[in-house]
C-alpha positions in Angstrom: 139.9 116.2 -23.8 139.3 119.3 -25.9 135.5 118.7 -25.7 135.8 118.2 -21.9 137.8 121.4 -21.6 135.2 123.4 -23.5 132.5 121.7 -21.4 134.3 122.8 -18.1 134.9 126.3 -19.5 131.2 126.5 -20.5 130.1 125.2 -17.1 132.3 127.8 -15.3 130.9 130.5 -17.4 127.4 129.3 -16.7 128.1 129.2 -12.9 129.6 132.7 -13.0 126.6 134.0 -14.9 124.2 132.3 -12.5 126.0 133.9 -9.5 125.9 137.3 -11.2 122.2 136.9 -12.1 121.3 135.7 -8.7 123.1 138.6 -7.0 121.4 141.0 -9.3 118.1 139.3 -8.7 118.5 139.8 -5.0 119.6 143.3 -5.4 116.5 144.0 -7.6 114.3 142.3 -4.9 115.8 144.5 -2.2 115.3 147.7 -4.3 111.7 146.6 -4.9 111.1 145.9 -1.2 112.6 149.2 -0.3 110.5 150.9 -2.8 107.4 149.2 -1.4 108.4 150.4 2.1 108.7 154.0 0.8 105.4 153.7 -1.1 103.7 152.2 1.9 104.9 155.1 4.1 103.5 157.6 1.5 100.3 155.7 1.4 99.8 155.3 5.2 96.2 155.5 5.9 95.0 158.8 7.5 92.4 158.0 10.1 90.6 160.8 12.0 89.5 159.6 15.4 86.6 161.5 17.0 86.2 160.7 20.8 82.9 161.0 22.6 81.1 160.2 25.8 77.9 158.7 24.3 77.4 156.2 21.5 75.0 156.6 18.6 71.5 155.1 18.9 71.4 154.3 15.1 72.3 155.6 11.8 69.0 156.2 10.0 68.5 160.0 10.8 64.8 160.0 9.8 63.8 158.0 12.9 66.4 159.5 15.4 66.6 162.6 17.6 69.9 162.3 19.4 72.9 164.4 18.3 75.4 161.6 19.0 73.7 159.7 16.1 73.5 162.9 13.9 77.3 163.6 14.3 77.8 160.4 12.3 74.9 160.5 9.8 75.7 164.0 8.5 78.9 162.4 7.0 77.0 159.7 5.3 73.9 161.4 3.9 73.4 164.6 1.9 70.4 167.0 2.1 68.6 169.0 -0.6 70.2 172.1 0.9 72.7 172.9 3.7 74.1 175.7 5.7 77.3 177.2 4.5 80.2 176.4 6.8 79.3 177.7 10.3 76.9 180.3 9.1 73.1 180.8 8.7 73.3 181.2 4.9 71.6 178.4 3.0 73.5 177.1 0.0 73.0 174.3 -2.6 73.7 170.6 -1.9 71.7 167.9 -3.8 69.5 170.7 -5.1 71.6 173.0 -7.4 68.8 175.7 -7.3 65.2 176.3 -6.3 62.3 178.6 -6.7 59.1 179.3 -4.9 55.6 180.4 -6.1 54.2 183.8 -5.3 51.7 182.3 -2.8 54.6 180.4 -1.0 52.9 177.0 -1.6 54.9 175.4 -4.4 58.6 174.8 -4.2 60.6 173.4 -7.2 64.2 172.1 -6.8 66.6 171.4 -9.6 68.4 168.2 -8.6 72.2 167.8 -9.2 73.1 165.4 -12.1 75.4 162.4 -12.0 75.1 161.8 -8.2 75.1 158.2 -7.0 74.3 156.6 -3.7 77.0 154.5 -2.0 75.5 151.3 -3.4 75.8 152.6 -6.9 72.2 153.4 -7.5 71.3 156.8 -9.1 70.3 159.7 -6.9 67.6 161.7 -8.8 64.3 163.5 -8.1 62.4 160.1 -7.9 64.8 158.9 -5.2 64.3 162.0 -3.1 60.4 161.8 -3.7 60.6 158.2 -2.4 62.3 159.4 0.8 59.6 162.1 1.3 56.9 159.5 1.0 58.5 157.3 3.5 58.8 160.2 6.0 55.3 161.6 5.6 53.0 158.7 4.7 52.1 156.5 7.6 50.6 153.9 5.2 54.0 153.4 3.4 55.5 150.0 4.2 58.8 151.8 4.9 57.4 154.2 7.4 58.7 152.1 10.3 59.8 153.7 13.6 59.1 157.1 15.0 59.6 159.9 12.5 59.8 162.5 15.3 61.5 165.3 13.3 59.0 165.1 10.5 56.1 165.3 13.0 57.5 168.3 14.9 58.7 170.1 11.7 55.6 169.6 9.6 52.8 169.2 12.1 51.9 165.5 11.6 51.7 163.0 8.8 51.6 164.3 6.2 51.1 167.7 8.0 51.5 170.7 6.0 53.1 169.0 3.1 50.4 168.3 0.5 52.2 166.4 -2.2 55.9 165.6 -3.3 56.4 164.8 -7.0 59.3 164.1 -9.3 58.4 166.1 -12.4 61.4 164.5 -14.1 64.8 163.0 -12.9 66.1 166.5 -12.4 63.1 168.4 -11.0 61.4 167.8 -7.6 58.2 169.7 -6.7 56.9 170.0 -3.2 53.5 171.5 -2.6 52.5 172.9 0.9 49.0 173.4 2.3 50.0 176.7 3.7 53.0 179.0 3.6 55.8 177.9 5.9 58.6 180.4 6.7 61.2 178.0 8.1 60.8 175.4 5.3 64.2 175.8 3.6 65.9 175.9 7.0 64.0 172.7 8.0 65.4 170.9 5.0 68.9 171.4 6.2 68.3 169.2 9.3 70.2 165.8 9.6 66.8 164.1 9.9 66.1 164.9 6.2 69.3 163.3 4.7 68.4 161.4 1.6 68.8 157.6 1.8 69.1 155.1 -1.0 65.6 153.7 -1.9 67.2 150.4 -2.7 68.7 150.3 0.8 65.4 151.4 2.4 63.5 148.6 0.6 66.2 146.1 1.5 66.7 146.9 5.2 63.7 148.9 6.1 63.6 149.3 9.9 67.2 147.9 10.0 68.5 150.8 7.9 69.8 152.3 11.2 72.5 149.6 11.1 73.1 149.6 7.4 73.1 153.3 6.3 73.4 154.1 2.6 73.6 157.8 1.6 75.5 159.8 -1.0 77.7 161.7 1.3 81.5 162.1 1.6 81.9 159.1 3.7 80.6 155.4 3.4 79.7 153.4 6.3 82.1 150.6 7.0 81.5 149.0 10.3 80.0 149.3 13.8 82.3 147.5 16.1 81.5 145.8 19.4 83.4 148.4 21.3 80.9 151.0 20.1 83.4 152.4 17.5 81.8 153.4 14.2 84.1 153.4 11.2 83.5 155.4 8.0 85.6 155.4 4.9 86.2 158.0 2.2 83.7 158.0 -0.7 86.0 158.3 -3.7 83.0 158.8 -5.9 81.7 161.7 -4.0 80.1 164.5 -6.2 81.5 167.3 -3.9 84.8 168.0 -2.3 86.3 164.6 -1.6 87.5 163.8 2.0 91.0 164.5 2.8 91.4 161.6 5.2 90.9 157.9 4.4 88.6 157.0 7.3 86.8 158.6 10.3 86.3 156.7 13.5 83.8 157.8 16.1 85.1 156.2 19.3 82.9 156.0 22.4 84.8 156.4 25.7 82.4 156.8 28.6 85.1 157.5 31.2 86.1 161.1 31.0 89.6 160.6 32.4 90.2 157.9 29.9 88.9 160.1 27.1 91.2 162.9 28.2 94.3 160.6 28.3 93.5 159.4 24.9 93.3 162.9 23.5 96.6 163.8 25.2 98.4 160.7 23.9 97.2 161.2 20.3 95.0 158.1 20.3 92.0 160.3 19.5 92.1 163.6 17.7 89.0 165.5 18.8 87.0 165.4 22.1 83.7 167.3 22.7 81.9 168.3 25.9 85.0 169.2 27.9 84.4 170.2 31.5 86.1 173.2 33.2 88.6 170.8 35.0 89.5 169.1 31.7 90.0 172.5 30.1 92.4 173.5 32.8 94.3 170.3 32.3 94.7 170.9 28.5 95.5 174.6 28.5 99.2 174.0 28.9 99.4 171.2 26.4 101.2 172.6 23.4 99.7 169.8 21.1 96.1 170.7 21.7 93.8 173.6 20.8 90.6 174.5 22.6 87.6 175.6 20.7 84.3 176.8 21.9 80.8 176.5 20.6 78.3 179.4 21.3 75.3 179.0 23.6 72.8 177.3 21.1 70.9 175.1 23.5 68.5 175.0 26.4 68.5 172.6 29.3 65.2 172.5 31.2 63.1 170.8 33.8 59.8 169.4 32.1 56.8 168.7 34.3 54.2 166.1 32.9 50.9 168.0 32.9 49.1 164.7 32.4 50.0 164.0 36.1 47.6 165.4 38.7 49.9 167.6 40.6 51.3 169.3 37.5 47.8 170.1 36.2 47.8 172.9 38.7 49.7 176.1 37.6 50.4 176.9 41.3 52.4 173.7 41.7 54.4 174.3 38.6 55.3 177.8 39.6 56.0 176.8 43.2 58.7 174.3 41.8 60.2 177.2 39.9 60.4 179.4 43.1 62.4 176.7 44.8 65.5 177.0 42.7 68.4 179.1 44.0 70.0 179.8 40.7 73.4 180.8 42.1 73.6 177.6 44.0 72.4 175.5 41.1 75.1 177.0 38.9 77.9 176.2 41.5 76.7 172.7 42.3 75.8 171.4 38.8 77.5 173.7 36.3 80.6 175.8 35.9 81.7 179.1 34.3 80.9 177.6 30.9 77.2 177.7 31.5 74.7 180.6 32.1 71.4 180.5 33.9 68.4 180.5 31.4 65.5 182.9 31.7 63.8 181.8 28.5 63.6 178.8 26.2 65.3 180.7 23.4 69.0 181.2 23.5 70.1 184.8 23.4 72.0 184.3 20.1 68.7 183.6 18.2 66.6 186.5 16.9 63.3 186.9 18.7 64.9 186.3 22.1 62.9 188.2 24.8 65.5 189.8 27.1 62.9 191.2 29.5 61.9 187.8 30.9 63.6 186.9 34.1 63.7 183.4 35.9 61.2 183.0 38.8 62.8 184.4 41.9 64.1 182.1 44.6 61.4 182.3 47.4 60.7 179.2 49.5 58.0 181.0 51.5 56.1 182.0 48.3 56.5 178.4 47.0 55.0 177.0 50.2 52.1 179.6 50.1 51.3 178.5 46.6 51.2 174.8 47.6 49.0 175.6 50.6 46.6 177.4 48.3 45.8 174.2 46.5 45.8 172.0 49.6 49.4 170.5 49.3 51.2 172.0 52.2 51.8 168.6 53.7 53.8 167.8 50.5 53.8 164.8 48.0 56.1 162.5 46.1 57.5 162.9 42.6 59.8 160.9 40.4 62.5 162.6 38.3 63.8 160.9 35.2 67.6 161.5 34.7 70.2 160.4 32.2 73.3 158.7 33.6 75.9 160.4 31.3 76.5 164.0 30.3 74.6 165.7 27.5 75.7 168.9 25.9 73.2 171.0 28.0 73.8 168.9 31.2 77.5 168.2 31.7 76.7 166.8 35.2 73.2 165.5 35.1 73.3 163.5 38.4 74.7 166.5 40.3 71.8 168.6 38.9 69.3 166.0 39.8 70.6 165.9 43.4 70.3 169.7 43.5 66.7 169.5 42.4 65.9 166.8 44.9 67.4 168.9 47.7 65.6 172.1 46.5 62.1 170.6 46.3 62.5 169.1 49.8 62.3 172.6 51.2 58.6 172.5 50.4 58.0 168.9 51.5 58.1 167.6 48.0 60.0 164.2 48.1 61.8 163.4 44.8 62.8 160.0 43.8 65.6 159.9 41.2 65.4 157.4 38.4 68.9 157.6 36.9 69.0 155.4 33.7 70.9 155.1 30.4 70.1 157.6 27.6 68.3 155.0 25.5 66.0 154.2 28.4 65.3 157.9 29.0 64.2 158.3 25.4 62.0 155.2 25.6 60.2 156.5 28.8 59.9 160.0 27.4 58.2 158.6 24.3 55.6 156.9 26.5 55.2 159.8 28.9 56.3 157.6 31.7 57.5 160.2 34.3 56.4 162.9 36.6 59.4 165.2 35.8 62.2 164.7 33.3 65.5 166.5 32.8 65.3 167.5 29.1 67.2 169.6 26.6 67.2 170.9 23.0 70.2 171.6 20.8 69.3 174.0 18.1 69.2 172.6 14.6 68.5 175.7 12.6 68.7 179.5 13.0 64.9 179.9 13.6 63.0 180.4 16.9 60.4 177.9 15.6 63.0 175.1 16.1 62.9 175.8 19.9 59.4 177.0 20.8 57.3 175.0 18.4 59.3 171.8 19.2 58.9 172.1 23.0 55.4 173.6 23.4 53.1 173.0 20.4 50.2 170.8 21.2 50.4 169.5 17.5 53.7 168.0 18.7 52.1 165.6 21.2 51.7 162.4 19.3 53.0 159.6 21.4 56.3 158.2 20.3 57.3 161.3 18.3 56.5 164.1 20.8 59.1 166.6 22.0 56.4 168.4 24.1 57.4 166.5 27.3 55.2 168.7 29.5 52.1 167.6 27.5 51.3 171.3 27.3 48.1 172.4 25.5 47.3 176.1 25.1 45.1 177.4 22.3 46.6 180.9 22.3 50.1 179.5 22.2 49.2 177.2 19.3 47.6 180.1 17.4 50.7 182.2 17.8 53.1 179.4 16.9 51.3 178.7 13.7 50.9 182.3 12.8 54.7 182.8 13.3 55.3 179.8 10.9 53.2 181.2 8.2 54.3 184.9 8.4 57.2 186.0 6.1 58.2 189.3 7.8 61.0 188.6 10.3 60.3 191.6 12.5 56.6 190.5 12.8 57.6 187.0 13.6 60.2 188.1 16.2 57.4 190.1 18.1 55.2 187.0 18.0 58.0 184.9 19.5 58.6 187.4 22.2 54.9 187.3 23.1 55.0 183.5 23.2 57.9 183.6 25.6 55.9 185.8 28.0 52.8 183.5 27.8 54.9 180.3 28.4 56.8 182.1 31.2 53.4 182.8 33.0 52.0 179.3 32.5 55.3 177.6 33.4 54.8 174.1 31.8 58.6 173.7 32.1 61.4 175.6 33.8 64.3 176.8 31.7 67.5 176.1 33.6 70.6 176.7 31.5 72.3 177.4 28.3 75.8 175.8 28.0 78.8 176.7 26.0 80.7 173.6 25.2 84.5 173.3 24.5 86.2 170.9 22.1 89.8 169.7 22.4 91.5 169.2 19.1 95.1 168.1 18.5 97.0 170.7 16.6 98.0 168.4 13.7 94.2 168.3 12.8 93.7 171.0 10.2 90.4 172.3 8.7 88.2 171.3 11.7 85.5 174.0 12.0 82.9 173.3 14.8 79.3 174.1 13.8 76.9 175.9 16.1 74.6 172.9 16.0 77.4 170.5 16.9 77.3 168.3 13.9 80.2 168.7 11.5 80.7 167.3 8.0 84.4 166.2 8.1 85.4 166.0 4.4 87.5 169.1 4.7 89.5 167.9 7.7 93.1 166.5 7.4 95.9 165.4 9.5 99.4 166.7 9.3 102.4 164.4 9.9 103.9 164.9 13.3 102.8 167.4 15.9 
């Protein structure tokens, strides 16, 4: 009995201890779960969502020209040098410092140490030289695609760049065939972001779907709904991103885009129309920010086509535009009619040039003088969605069609997706095309050489959509590239604008000021004049 009693007592104590321990265990589990919840709240992913109308065409900037692609790639790749935030001052990036020889032909860059690509491979002078070889050497097995920016910036392959050499892991030397004033500015362009050689060799022409750079964000995915997702590069050599991810979300429908911004599903929307701005002005959760006029929208006439070989025809087209009516029907108060191909904010702009006056009688007389008074037919190639310089491209195309009909010129509109516009432009497959240029750098060369140099006519990489060739214009463009005195260069560019205005290979239409809607809990977003922002300094505050 005594043994049984002790057994029962021992069993009772054991049961009590088990109950107490079990209760304690559940209490601990509850505390742990609660702690996890609190930790989870603190660690909630910060995702910045950028809304846009147009999707990217790819993510290999070396073979692209569209700004909707560059908006993404500037966050993936670094350049040798860059512009300081929203200014024209050039500051170090992958290159810590640089120097130039007295004759302006030899540039040496000291490359930053301990920088790695997203795939873990080292970024050094040899890796950068590999990129230059890919861009400039048509015989390279990795020179696949159209390297348009290289061609228009350096005058062909290899163009004015004679040699690029890694003198060591930390020193890169670039030798030029002639002095080139915009050279350092050119190196800030998104097209010259440095990619991992390992990735280039692995993916080659498919690098546009598998981008690997050294920038503040790493490519994660490109979803079927045209959303591109980047995640923070925790090993970034510079200022690390303040958000965990950035999503570039394409929403073609402008009403849906606006609703998404107002509801907080997206944080930033570009290319707002006047009506959209008016709808957002009273929203206390949204700020409206403007970009300066740093673009040109124009009508390019293909001078390889018989009618446009005649200067009288080109100028007659220009005289058929009632500028006031054009601005009312296709633009709004955010745009200004363009007289020249240089935006007024750029040094060298010629303020004395005025657009061709609206005069239907004069236009008809010009056509009569070349035997075309009975009229003729033309095709106008038009993008189906807004661009920064053409917020309502179809309305503009309809206006042009109506205007030219006054002189018996029948215009057929070919309204196609942006990718198709680029494909046909590259082939010269059009009579007229609505074209535009958003400035990349603070130099007139970026506009005038790009649009009018005959050296910039190679099929597939040309931006000279008029197929314009003029020896005097070419001489002055190249002279301006080599000169180092800014006042002298500015005078050359003013003269160039006068020559181009008289020849009329294209018709400048408009400079547009774009507005951006930004939710007020987005901090640190500073729009650049070029329209391509590196987003590592942007963060999102909790709440509104």
